[in-house]
C-alpha positions as CSV (number, residue, x, y, z in Angstrom):
1,M,0.0,0.0,-0.1
2,R,1.5,3.4,-1.1
3,T,1.8,6.3,1.3
4,S,1.5,9.7,0.1
5,T,4.3,12.4,0.9
6,P,2.9,15.1,2.8
7,S,2.6,18.6,1.2
8,F,4.7,21.8,2.4
9,S,1.2,23.4,2.7
10,S,0.3,20.6,5.0
11,L,3.3,20.8,6.8
12,I,3.3,24.6,7.4
13,K,-0.1,24.2,9.0
14,T,1.2,22.3,11.7
15,P,2.9,24.8,14.6
16,L,5.6,22.4,15.5
17,A,6.5,21.9,11.9
18,T,6.7,25.5,11.1
19,I,9.0,26.3,14.3
20,I,11.3,23.4,13.0
21,I,11.4,24.8,9.4
22,L,12.1,28.3,10.6
23,L,14.9,27.1,12.9
24,A,16.3,25.4,9.9
25,I,16.3,28.2,7.7
26,S,18.0,30.3,10.5
27,L,20.7,27.8,11.0
28,V,21.4,27.7,7.3
29,L,21.5,31.4,6.8
30,L,23.6,31.8,10.0
31,F,26.2,29.5,8.5
32,L,26.1,30.6,4.8
33,P,29.0,32.7,3.7
34,S,28.5,36.5,4.2
35,N,28.6,37.6,0.6
36,I,25.8,34.9,0.0
37,S,23.8,36.0,3.0
38,N,24.1,39.6,2.2
39,H,22.8,38.9,-1.3
40,I,19.9,36.9,0.1
41,R,19.1,39.7,2.6
42,M,19.1,42.4,-0.3
43,T,17.1,40.3,-2.3
44,C,14.4,39.8,0.3
45,V,14.4,43.4,1.6
46,A,14.4,44.9,-2.2
47,P,10.6,44.4,-2.6
48,I,9.8,46.3,0.7
49,R,12.3,48.9,0.2
50,P,9.8,51.5,-1.4
51,L,7.3,50.8,1.5
52,Q,10.1,51.6,3.9
53,W,11.1,54.8,2.2
54,A,7.5,55.9,1.9
55,T,7.1,55.0,5.5
56,C,10.4,56.8,6.6
57,F,9.3,59.7,4.6
58,C,5.7,60.0,6.0
59,S,7.1,59.7,9.4
60,N,9.8,62.3,8.8
61,S,7.2,64.7,7.1
62,A,4.8,64.1,10.1
63,S,7.5,64.8,12.7
64,N,8.3,67.9,11.0
65,F,4.9,69.1,10.7
66,F,4.1,68.7,14.4
67,D,7.5,70.1,15.2
68,K,6.6,73.3,13.2
69,I,3.2,73.5,15.1
70,I,4.8,73.1,18.3
71,S,7.3,75.8,17.5
72,T,4.6,77.9,16.2
73,W,2.4,77.8,19.4
74,Q,5.6,78.1,21.5
75,D,6.7,81.2,19.7
76,A,3.1,82.5,20.0
77,Q,3.0,81.8,23.8
78,V,6.5,83.5,24.2
79,K,5.4,86.4,22.0
80,K,2.3,86.8,24.3
81,Q,4.3,86.7,27.2
82,L,6.6,89.5,26.0
83,E,3.6,91.5,25.0
84,Q,2.4,91.2,28.4
85,Q,5.6,92.3,30.0
86,V,6.1,95.3,27.7
87,S,2.5,96.4,28.5
88,Q,3.3,96.1,32.3
89,F,6.4,97.9,31.7
90,K,4.9,100.5,29.8
91,N,2.2,101.0,32.7
92,K,4.8,101.3,35.4
93,I,6.6,103.8,33.3
94,I,3.3,105.9,32.9
95,E,2.6,105.4,36.7
96,Q,6.2,106.7,37.7
97,Q,6.0,109.5,35.3
98,D,2.8,110.5,36.9
99,T,4.2,110.4,40.2
100,I,7.1,112.3,39.3
101,Y,4.6,115.1,37.7
102,K,2.6,115.1,40.7
103,L,5.8,115.8,42.9
104,Q,7.0,118.5,40.4
105,N,3.8,120.3,40.8
106,K,3.9,119.9,44.5
107,L,7.4,121.3,44.8
108,Q,6.8,124.0,42.0
109,A,3.6,125.1,43.8
110,L,5.2,125.1,47.3
111,S,8.2,127.0,46.1
112,K,6.1,129.6,44.2
113,F,3.9,130.2,47.1
114,Q,6.8,130.6,49.7
115,A,8.5,133.2,47.2
116,E,5.5,135.1,46.6
117,N,4.6,135.3,50.1
118,K,7.7,135.8,52.1
119,S,5.6,137.8,54.6
120,I,3.2,135.0,55.4
121,K,5.0,133.3,58.5
122,T,3.1,130.0,58.5
123,N,3.5,126.6,57.8
124,V,2.4,125.1,54.6
125,I,1.1,121.5,54.3
126,P,1.0,119.9,50.9
127,A,-2.0,117.6,50.2
128,D,-3.7,115.6,47.1
129,I,-7.2,115.8,46.5
130,I,-9.0,112.5,47.0
131,G,-12.5,113.2,46.6
132,Y,-15.2,115.8,45.5
133,D,-18.6,116.3,46.8
134,A,-21.3,115.4,44.3
135,S,-23.8,117.5,45.8
136,N,-25.6,120.5,43.6
137,F,-25.9,122.6,46.7
138,R,-22.5,122.4,48.5
139,K,-19.1,122.7,46.7
140,S,-16.2,120.9,48.6
141,I,-13.4,118.5,48.0
142,T,-11.6,115.9,50.3
143,I,-8.0,115.8,50.9
144,N,-5.5,113.3,52.4
145,A,-4.2,115.5,55.0
146,G,-5.8,115.7,58.6
147,S,-5.0,116.4,62.1
148,K,-2.2,114.0,62.3
149,H,-0.5,116.2,59.7
150,G,-1.2,119.3,61.5
151,V,-4.3,120.5,59.8
152,K,-7.1,122.2,61.7
153,P,-10.5,123.5,61.0
154,N,-10.6,127.1,59.1
155,D,-7.0,126.7,57.8
156,I,-6.5,128.5,54.3
157,V,-6.2,126.1,51.3
158,V,-4.7,127.6,48.2
159,S,-3.3,126.2,44.5
160,N,-1.2,127.9,42.2
161,N,-0.9,130.8,44.7
162,A,-4.6,131.3,44.6
163,L,-7.2,131.0,47.1
164,V,-9.2,127.6,46.9
165,G,-11.2,127.6,50.1
166,K,-10.9,126.8,53.9
167,V,-10.7,123.6,55.9
168,A,-14.4,122.8,57.1
169,T,-13.8,119.5,58.7
170,V,-11.0,117.4,60.0
171,S,-10.4,114.0,60.7
172,G,-7.1,112.1,61.6
173,R,-5.8,111.6,58.2
174,S,-8.4,113.6,55.9
175,S,-10.1,116.9,55.7
176,V,-12.9,118.4,54.0
177,I,-12.3,121.8,52.1
178,Q,-15.1,124.3,51.6
179,L,-14.6,125.6,48.4
180,I,-15.0,129.4,47.4
181,T,-17.9,128.5,45.2
182,D,-19.9,127.0,48.1
183,P,-23.0,129.1,48.7
184,A,-22.1,129.5,52.3
185,S,-18.5,130.7,51.5
186,R,-18.1,134.5,52.6
187,I,-14.7,135.9,51.6
188,P,-13.5,139.4,52.2
189,G,-11.9,140.7,49.3
190,R,-10.5,143.7,47.4
191,I,-10.8,144.8,43.8
192,L,-7.3,145.1,42.6
193,Q,-7.5,148.0,40.3
194,T,-10.1,150.4,42.0
195,R,-9.3,149.0,45.6
196,E,-13.2,148.8,46.5
197,Q,-14.1,146.3,49.6
198,V,-16.3,143.3,48.4
199,I,-17.4,140.1,49.8
200,V,-16.8,137.2,47.4
201,E,-19.7,134.7,47.8
202,G,-20.2,131.4,46.1
203,N,-23.4,130.2,44.3
204,A,-23.1,126.5,43.9
205,T,-21.9,126.7,40.3
206,G,-18.4,127.2,38.9
207,F,-18.6,131.0,39.4
208,C,-18.9,133.3,42.2
209,H,-20.5,136.9,42.6
210,L,-19.3,140.0,44.4
211,K,-21.6,141.6,46.9
212,Y,-21.6,145.4,48.0
213,V,-19.8,146.6,44.9
214,P,-21.0,150.4,44.8
215,R,-22.8,151.4,41.7
216,W,-20.4,154.1,40.9
217,A,-17.3,151.8,41.2
218,K,-15.7,151.6,37.8
219,L,-15.5,148.1,37.4
220,K,-14.5,146.4,33.8
221,K,-14.1,142.8,32.5
222,G,-10.6,141.4,33.5
223,D,-10.3,143.2,37.0
224,E,-8.7,141.1,39.5
225,I,-10.1,140.2,43.0
226,V,-7.7,139.4,45.7
227,S,-8.4,138.5,49.5
228,S,-8.4,141.2,52.2
229,D,-6.8,141.0,55.7
230,I,-9.8,142.8,57.1
231,G,-10.9,140.6,60.0
232,G,-7.4,139.0,60.3
233,F,-8.8,135.7,59.0
234,Y,-7.5,135.5,55.4
235,P,-3.7,136.5,54.4
236,P,-3.9,139.7,52.3
237,S,-3.4,139.7,48.3
238,L,-4.1,136.1,47.6
239,P,-5.7,136.0,43.9
240,I,-9.4,135.0,44.3
241,A,-11.1,135.6,40.8
242,T,-11.3,137.6,37.9
243,V,-14.5,139.9,36.9
244,I,-16.1,138.5,33.8
245,E,-19.4,140.4,33.8
246,N,-21.0,143.2,35.8
247,E,-24.4,145.0,35.4
248,I,-26.2,148.1,37.2
249,T,-29.8,147.7,37.0
250,G,-32.4,150.5,37.9
251,G,-31.7,152.4,41.2
252,A,-29.8,149.7,42.9
253,L,-27.3,150.8,45.4
254,F,-24.9,147.9,44.4
255,Q,-23.7,146.4,41.0
256,T,-24.3,142.7,40.1
257,V,-20.8,141.3,39.5
258,K,-19.9,137.8,38.2
259,V,-16.5,136.5,38.8
260,L,-14.6,133.4,37.8
261,P,-12.3,131.8,40.3
262,K,-8.6,131.7,39.5
263,V,-8.6,128.0,40.4
264,D,-10.4,125.5,38.4
265,I,-10.9,122.4,40.7
266,S,-11.2,119.9,38.1
267,K,-7.7,120.6,36.7
268,I,-5.7,120.3,40.0
269,E,-4.6,117.2,41.9
270,S,-3.0,119.0,45.0
271,V,-3.3,121.7,47.3
272,L,-1.5,123.7,50.0
273,I,-2.9,124.1,53.3
274,I,-1.7,127.5,55.1
275,T,-2.0,126.7,59.0
276,N,-3.2,129.3,61.4
């Protein structure tokens, strides 16, 4: 009875046979001369070389692409951080410039006041404005100097060597200043050009008016009003306001005079307190 020889395909289906065949091929290749084994290796590798090249190319391209994305993102983050730092530096420069400007203004105001008022033998305290009265009936500001700095009620307040008002109330570290535009403000003054004695009265607006100006007083637009030392409360000759309008009505004994204060409160940041 003839027995059939098993085919190669049936052999490789058996795991043990497959392992034996692979081991035999490995041993044969191991003991072959190097030139023959290299030739066999190159022959086997040649069909898959295009696939290797394509895989390598795609891998390098993908790596370069993601590297560029990561690099671009990192550059954007660095740029953003640098822009933030530049913005912070600019803000600090502006803040320092503003501080320097305030200090220069204080020094100039103090020097100017002392130079133009050598006869006033009192202490002068600089202060910053930290608040404004929002009321339509009262005109006042709040400053950052109080009793701890030597400020007392009724101390005189000036800016740019012109009268601003007087201290109304005082706390430890702040004070409220009654402005010359407050309706309750009454300041003895004198018309610089004609020498008439007047009272500067506030009217809750940005202007003041003069009381008790005789109808025969030769007032004109642009005349200056200065403080009077009558009563001994205010220092003499402090600029207060400028005449912008005057009118004589009917048989009135006094003129109606509108004046503009020398100091525009909305444009100043600091004041000087003249202590009594």
